[in-house]
C-alpha positions, 0 to 999 in steps of 0.5 A: 126422432124429434123431427118426425113428431114435430112434423106430425104436429104441424100436419095435425095443426093444419088439419085442425085449423082447416076443419075449424075454418069450414065449420065456422064458415058454414055456420056463419051462412046459417046464422045470416039466413036464420037471423033474417028469418027470425028478424033477430038483430042479436043473431045477425050481429053475431053472424057478422062477428063469426064472419070476421072469425072465419076470415081470421081462421082462414088467415091462420090456416094460410100461415100454418101452411107457410110455417111448414116450409123449410128455410131458404135464402130469404128466411134462413131460420125457416117459416115457423114464425108465420104461425105465430104471426097468425096467432098475433093477428087473430088476437088483435082481431079478437080484441077489436071484435070484443070492443065492438061487442061491448060497444053494442052491449052496454047501451042495451043495459039501459035500453033492453030489447026483447028478441025472438026467443023461439028462433034464438033457441034453435040457432043457439043449440046449433051454435053450441054444437057446431062451434063446440065441435071445432073447439074440441078439435083444436083443443088437442092442438100443440101450436099457439096459433091453434090455441088462439083460434080455439079461444076465438071459437070458445068465445062463440060457444060461450056466446051461444050458451049465453044466448041459449040460457037467455032465450030459455029465461026470456021465453018464460020471463020478461027479462031482456036485460039478461042478454047484454049482461051475459054478453059483457061477462063473456067478453071480459072473460075472453079479453083476459085470455087474449091478454095472456096469449098476446103476452106469450106471443110477444115473449116469443117474438122478443126471443125470450127464453122458454118458460120450461128451460132452466138456464142455470142447469144448462150452464152447469151441464155445459161446464161439466163437459171436458175442456170447457172452462166457462160459458159466455153469451148463452142464448136460448129462444123458441121459433114458434113456441113449440120448437 
């Protein structure tokens, strides 16, 4: 009975990632147009970031489809770890993107620029709504790949929330330094979670035992069987973190 449930999870994962891909890609186009119309470098920079996110989510969609294939002569264990490969690539892309954000945000602490707060408000509301919908869709997912993509989009939601708050404040008060401060705080928060995802991914690739598996209890169960005197070389690992 476990197989149909797992198969359903994979179908849900692919559908969730596909939805997130199209939502992110469509909004990236809106960002570029809005960035030029409002003459906002901050929004254009975020559009470039989201374009990278769209690429990584599309890559994850491809790997998620690959992970559904059965085993063959080339991959005798099947293709489930292709989903994990997508999670690792996404994590690395997120690290690079976060470093770029920090590289651009830190100098603005010392040389802040006043953006077009009115245009930022409109795009920020759209950003929170669209990316938030994608995060909620992926939050129900079961795969590590979905969790990493959800983290990608959560960074965007937090970023747009920061832009929204900053735009509201800067609309009434002249404090442009607020924007880089919020950007740096959000980026550090995301990097912390990326570290945990990379750590979990490497644990699976290195065939570490799943955290919820009690090796000693399994040994006791095996030894309790008739005609079993001892247990040698017990190895337990996961193909993709969920199976």
